[in-house]
N, C-alpha and C positions, 0 to 999 in steps of 0.2 A: 503493499499499500504506499501511496506518496500523495502529497501534499506541495500546492505551489500556491503563490500570492501573486497577484497582478494587480497594477495601478498603469492608467494614463495621467500622466501629469504634464504640467509646463512649468516655467521659469516662475510664474507669480503665485505659484502653490509650492514655491520648495520648501519655506521653512516648515510649512504644514505636515509636507511630505516626507522630510527629516525626523520630525518627531514622531509620525507615524511608524516610520521603518525602525525606528530604537524602539518603540515600544513592541513591536513583534518580535523584535531579536530579546528582548526582554521575557517574553511571554509564550515563546515557540521553541521547540528543539532544533537542534543544528542541522539538520535534514530538511527540513522548511526552506524553501530559495522563494525569493522575493525578485520579481520581474517588474521593471518600471519601462515604457516606452515612452519616449519624449521626442517632441521636434527635434531634428537634427542640429538646431542651433543653440538648443538647450541641454545637448549629452554632454558636455565639459561639465557644465555647473553640477549636473547630479551626479557626474564622476567624482566629485570632489568628495562624498561620501565613501569613506575608506572603511568598508563592509565585505567581509567575504561572502555574507548571506545575500548581498544585491547582485544582480545583474542589469545594467542599465542598456537599452535597445533604442537604436533610432528609429524614426520612421522610416526611413529609407529601407532599413535591413528588414522591414517586416512587410512591406507593400512594394508593387511591382514599378518598374521606372517609370512607366504612363501616367505616376503621379506624382506630378511637379510643386514642390512645396512651395507655398507663396508667403508664409507667415513672418517671413524678413520684410515684406513691405510695412508690417506694422511698426516697422522701427524707424523709418523714414519720419523727416520733420513733416508735423502739419497732419498726420496721419492720425483719426478718431483715435481714442483709448480703448473703444469697443471693437476695432476693426478685427475679424474673426475668421477671414477666409483663409482657410489652412492650406489649400491645394487645389490645383486644376488636372484631371484628370484627363491626358490627351488624346484618349480614346473618345472622349465624350465631355468636350470642355464647358458646355452650358445643363446645368447651372453647376460654378464651383464648387468645391466641397468645400462646406464650413466649419468651423473648428470644432464644435460640438459633435458633429456627424464625423470629422478624423477622428476624435478620441476613441467612439465607440468602435469603428474601424478596425482601428490598430490595435484595441482589445481582442476584439473578434479571429483576430489575424494571428494575436500570440497563442491565444487558446488553442484555436484549431491546429496548432502546430506540437502544442503538449503532448509529451509521453505519460504525464503522471494521472493517476487515478482521479484527483480532485483541484479543481483550481476555484481560488475564492477570490470573488473579485473586491477591491478594498479603495475606498477614495482617499486622497491626500489628506482630509479634513477627518479621516477616522482615526482613533487612538484604542489601540489592543490594551484593554486593563487586567484581563483575566488569563489563565492558561489557553493557548489555542491548539487545540491537538485535532487529528482528522477524525475520530470518533464521533465529532459534533456535526460533521456534513455527510459520512457516509454509513451504510448499515455495514454489517457483516457480511452479506451478501451482495453488499456494490452498489446498492444502489444510493447515489448522490442525492443529498437535500435540495430540495425547490423549494424557495421561499415563493409562497402565492398566497394573497390576501383577499380572501372572496368579499365581493361587493366595494373593492376598494377604488372602483373608478365609478365616480359619478357624473351625472352630465351636465353640472357645472365645470367639470374637469376637461376644458375644451383642449389643452395640449396635450392630455393622456388620452383623449379620443381620437385626436388625429394621429397619435402615434399607433395607437391600436389599430388604425384603417390600413396602415402604411405595413405594419405588421402581417396583417389578415392579405394586404394586396400582393406582398413578397411573396409569402407562404402557399398564393394560390388557394385561400379559404376564402369563402363565402359569408360565413356566420361565424361569429364570437361565441364564446361562452356563456351561458346561461347567466351565471352569476357574477359576471363583471369583475374579473379578479385584478388586482394589480400585482406586479412582479418587481416593481421599481425599490430598490434600495442601494444604502452606500456601501453595504456587505452583505455579498450573496455568495452562493456558490454555484460551480457549474461543473458537470460531466463534459469533459473535452471530448468524448466521443459524439455524445449528443450533440455538441456546438457543430461539429464536423458533418452529422447528420443535417443539422439545421441548414448547414449552408450550402451542402448539396442541394438540398431541397429549393431555396431561394434560387438555386441555377437552374435546376429543373423546371421552376413554375415560370422564370421571366426570361430563359434563354440567353442569359446574359453571366457572364463572371459575377459571382458575388459583391465583391468589391466595386464592378462599376455601377450594380444593380443598387447596394446601399448607399453608394458615394453620390447617387442621383438627387438622393431623398432631401425634400425640403425639410422635413421632420422624420425623426425616426427614435426607438428605443430598441438597444440591443438586448435589454431585460424583458420588455415586452416582447419582441419575437421570439427569442430563446424560450420563453416561457410557454407562449403559445403553441410553439413547435413541438414543447415535452407533452403537454397536456391535451393535443389535438393529433397530434401525429405519430409520435414517439409510439414504441412499443409498450402495453399497457404495464408490463411488470417493470418498468424504468419511472413508473409513476408513484410508486410505493412509499416513499419518504418526503413526503411534504408537509411545510410547516408554514402557519400563519404568520409568526415572528420572525424576524431577520435576525435574531442573536445580537443585534447592534442597537443600542437604544440610544436614539434621534431627536434632534431637535433641528427642525426643517423651518425654513421661512425666514424673513427677515429681520423680526424681531429679536433683539439683544435679550440676551440671557443678564441678570443680575445677580449678584452674590446671592439674594433671598430667593430667587427663582431657580437659581442653579442647586441649593440645597435641595429644593423640590424636586428637582429634576434628577439627583441622586437618589433621592431616597424612592422614588417609583421604578428604579431600575431592578428589571426582573433579576432573580439570582442565578440564572445560568444562561445571560447576556454575557457574551465576551469582549465587547467593545462599546463605547461611546461617540458617538458624533453630533458634533455642532457645525451646522452647516457654516462653511467659510463665509457666505455672504451675508450671515445674520447680524454683523459688527458686533459680534460680543467680544469684551474685553480680555486679551491675554491672560490676565490675573485670574478672571473668572475661568478660564478654560482650563488654566492650570489646576485651579482649584479643583474643578470637577474630576480631571485625573489622577489627582491624589486620592480625592474622597472615594471615588468609583474602585479605585485599585485597593482600597483597603477594606471595603465593604464586604 
């Protein structure tokens, strides 16, 4: 049995990523490897983390040459801060690949090449606070845990609905699951073999290389696409390890936590959760995040 962790990151998230990787090293065995995939221009920065447990991969190492990176344009004088066009696919130049889509592309590409039994997708703003072991994500007979929250997508969640429609289109499905589940989290486990099956299905359905098909998306969720594939198309025996919690205690949204609300946040953390997650754009002060990590680690 074997376990890998995969993160897609970039320079603005470097400080959070470094803290997350250090927490992973503290709370997992030496056999657990961590792969971070970043734009080529940011690889040198991530390489400054001297850890034998970390492998830094460049976008160009996991995607075909036809994906021409354009993130360097954001560094030019006068470019808007939110410029996130990451690449142009020379085989299909329009629309260009946005940064958010690119991060999902490279995660899928990395996991599709893994030979390990389990891949845990972990965001840069997650911190591991309790022991991380493969047994939390895989049954004795080899079924990898799938995070699936029934009724998690409501009619008000227009972005999720758009991403679900795209997942159905890529997979060649006409109807969604009746209980409208959500599969999105900052900390989820995937079966690399099922990821490969999912991507083969995308190619069969669209008639294109999966990277071209996904890269042409205006909106897309790797988690919704993978989860929908597993529950709708995978062998039923591969769907027997499903959980409604992601094993990561999360604070989502743009409201900053205070010391008072941070204490409440830690107090409500389930005893079997492995990590905490305070969304990076919530504006939560670093001292508050540090308090959460200390308190959750000792609970």
